[in-house]
C-alpha positions as CSV (number, residue, x, y, z in Angstrom):
1,M,134.4,118.8,16.1
2,K,131.2,116.9,16.7
3,D,132.6,115.1,19.8
4,N,133.4,118.6,21.3
5,T,130.0,119.8,20.6
6,A,128.5,116.7,22.3
7,Q,130.7,117.1,25.3
8,R,129.9,120.8,25.6
9,E,126.1,120.0,25.4
10,L,126.6,117.3,28.1
11,M,128.5,119.8,30.2
12,E,125.8,122.5,29.8
13,R,123.0,119.9,31.0
14,E,125.3,119.2,34.0
15,L,125.7,122.8,34.6
16,L,122.1,123.3,35.1
17,S,121.7,120.7,37.7
18,R,123.9,122.4,40.5
19,P,124.0,126.1,39.7
20,V,126.0,127.5,42.8
21,S,128.5,124.6,42.8
22,S,129.0,125.1,39.2
23,L,129.5,128.9,39.5
24,Q,131.9,128.4,42.3
25,Y,133.9,125.8,40.4
26,M,134.3,127.9,37.4
27,L,135.3,131.1,39.4
28,R,137.6,129.0,41.5
29,Q,139.3,127.7,38.3
30,L,139.3,131.2,36.9
31,S,141.0,132.5,40.0
32,F,144.2,130.4,39.0
33,T,144.5,132.7,35.8
34,Y,142.9,135.9,37.1
35,K,144.5,136.9,40.5
36,F,142.0,139.4,41.2
37,L,139.3,136.6,41.9
38,P,139.4,134.9,45.4
39,E,140.0,131.2,45.5
40,L,136.7,129.7,46.4
41,A,135.5,126.5,48.2
42,V,133.1,124.5,46.1
43,D,130.4,124.1,48.9
44,G,127.2,125.0,47.1
45,V,126.5,127.9,49.3
46,F,126.3,131.4,47.7
47,G,127.9,133.1,50.7
48,E,130.0,136.2,51.1
49,R,133.1,134.9,49.1
50,T,131.1,133.9,46.2
51,L,129.3,137.3,46.3
52,E,132.5,139.0,46.1
53,A,134.0,136.8,43.4
54,V,130.9,137.4,41.2
55,M,131.1,141.1,41.8
56,R,134.9,141.3,41.0
57,F,134.3,139.2,37.8
58,Q,131.4,141.5,36.8
59,K,133.6,144.6,37.2
60,A,136.5,143.1,35.3
61,A,134.1,141.9,32.5
62,G,132.4,145.4,32.2
63,L,129.1,144.0,33.2
64,P,126.8,145.8,35.7
65,V,128.2,145.2,39.2
66,T,125.0,143.7,41.0
67,G,126.3,140.4,42.6
68,T,123.4,138.8,40.8
69,V,124.2,136.0,38.5
70,D,122.0,136.7,35.6
71,R,122.1,135.2,32.1
72,A,124.9,137.7,31.0
73,T,127.0,137.2,34.0
74,W,126.6,133.4,33.8
75,N,127.5,133.3,30.1
76,A,130.5,135.5,30.6
77,I,131.9,133.4,33.4
78,R,131.2,130.0,31.5
79,D,132.7,131.5,28.4
80,A,135.8,132.7,30.3
81,W,136.1,129.2,31.9
82,L,135.7,127.3,28.6
83,A,138.4,129.6,27.1
84,Q,140.7,128.8,29.9
85,Q,140.0,125.1,29.7
86,S,140.8,125.0,25.9
87,Q,144.0,126.9,26.4
88,A,145.0,124.7,29.3
89,G,144.1,121.5,27.6
90,Y,142.8,118.7,29.7
91,S,144.5,115.5,28.9
92,R,143.8,113.4,32.0
93,A,141.0,111.4,30.5
94,T,143.4,110.1,27.7
95,R,146.0,108.9,30.2
96,I,143.9,105.8,31.3
97,F,142.1,105.0,28.2
98,P,144.2,104.2,25.0
99,S,144.8,106.6,22.3
100,E,142.4,108.3,19.8
101,G,140.9,105.8,17.4
102,I,140.8,102.8,19.8
103,T,137.3,101.3,20.3
104,V,136.2,98.5,22.5
105,H,133.3,96.8,20.8
106,E,130.4,95.0,22.5
107,G,131.6,91.4,23.3
108,E,135.4,92.5,23.5
109,T,137.6,92.1,26.4
110,K,140.2,94.4,27.2
111,E,141.9,94.4,30.7
112,Y,141.7,98.3,30.9
113,M,137.9,98.1,30.6
114,I,137.8,97.1,34.4
115,V,138.4,100.9,35.1
116,P,135.2,102.2,33.3
117,Q,133.3,99.3,34.6
118,T,134.2,100.2,38.2
119,M,133.4,103.8,37.4
120,F,129.9,102.9,36.1
121,N,129.3,100.8,39.2
122,I,130.0,103.8,41.4
123,L,128.0,106.2,39.3
124,A,125.0,103.7,39.4
125,G,124.4,105.1,42.9
126,H,124.1,108.5,41.4
127,F,122.1,108.0,38.2
128,E,118.9,106.0,37.2
129,G,119.7,104.1,34.0
130,I,123.2,103.0,35.0
131,I,123.1,99.4,36.2
132,P,125.9,97.7,38.2
133,C,127.8,95.1,36.2
134,D,130.8,93.0,36.7
135,A,134.1,94.7,36.6
136,D,135.8,91.8,34.5
137,G,137.2,93.6,31.5
138,C,134.5,92.3,29.1
139,N,132.2,94.8,27.4
140,G,129.4,92.5,27.8
141,P,125.6,93.3,27.7
142,A,125.5,95.1,30.9
143,T,128.6,97.3,30.3
144,A,127.4,98.0,26.8
145,D,123.9,99.2,27.9
146,N,125.6,101.5,30.4
147,I,127.9,102.9,27.7
148,R,124.8,103.3,25.5
149,W,123.1,105.1,28.4
150,L,125.9,107.5,28.6
151,Q,126.2,108.1,24.9
152,R,122.6,109.1,24.7
153,A,123.1,111.4,27.7
154,A,126.2,112.9,26.1
155,G,124.5,113.2,22.5
156,L,127.1,110.7,21.1
157,P,125.9,107.9,18.8
158,A,124.6,105.1,21.1
159,T,126.8,102.3,19.8
160,G,127.6,100.5,23.1
161,C,131.3,100.7,22.1
162,L,133.7,102.5,24.3
163,D,135.7,105.1,22.4
164,T,137.7,108.1,23.3
165,A,134.7,110.6,23.2
166,T,132.7,108.1,25.5
167,W,135.7,107.8,27.7
168,G,135.9,111.5,27.9
169,A,132.3,112.0,28.9
170,L,132.6,109.1,31.4
171,S,135.6,110.6,33.0
172,H,134.0,114.0,33.2
173,L,130.7,112.6,34.8
174,Y,132.9,110.6,37.3
175,E,134.9,113.7,38.4
176,I,131.9,115.8,38.8
177,F,129.6,113.4,40.8
178,V,132.3,111.1,42.5
179,V,135.6,112.7,42.9
180,Q,134.4,116.2,43.5
181,D,137.9,117.4,43.3
182,T,138.0,121.2,42.7
183,D,141.5,120.7,41.2
184,C,139.9,118.4,38.7
185,Q,137.7,118.9,35.8
186,P,134.2,120.4,36.7
187,E,132.4,119.7,40.2
188,F,130.0,122.3,38.6
189,T,126.7,121.7,37.0
190,G,124.5,124.9,37.2
191,G,122.8,127.7,35.4
192,W,122.2,131.3,36.0
193,G,120.5,132.1,39.2
């Protein structure tokens, strides 16, 4: 349960950095469940289609139909999206990293560590604090420092060990800032506007 709280807090911080893209992403995902919502492009521009989606959501949620994303509208959209995600279950992150309970400690070498190391190397171009490291499968000092940076950002214990919760946070960050695939987990990171 604590891992879910930490991931939710990381997600909330990410939401606050790109509000329009975040809003569009959540509404786009909700449109797959709620057919009254138009399917939006996640382009970061609050245009006519985004306005329409907000107003349709407000009407369906019993909120004042203003087209303005105030705190109540933002929270209702976010909560609906989170409920949708918890029902759908998101297991992509666990397909690459080994099962629950596996931890790669600092100094250990595992071939699959090449994937998170490569992800960190790419994310280094997006975040101060992540340093490029060799993608050699060894959780050496540079990799462990990157893991600790991510763990602190996600509100996880900063152990430098890669575990399932840390892998989930890394996958989430990578999809938001690198993949930016609106069919994946969030390309969103915004607050109410």
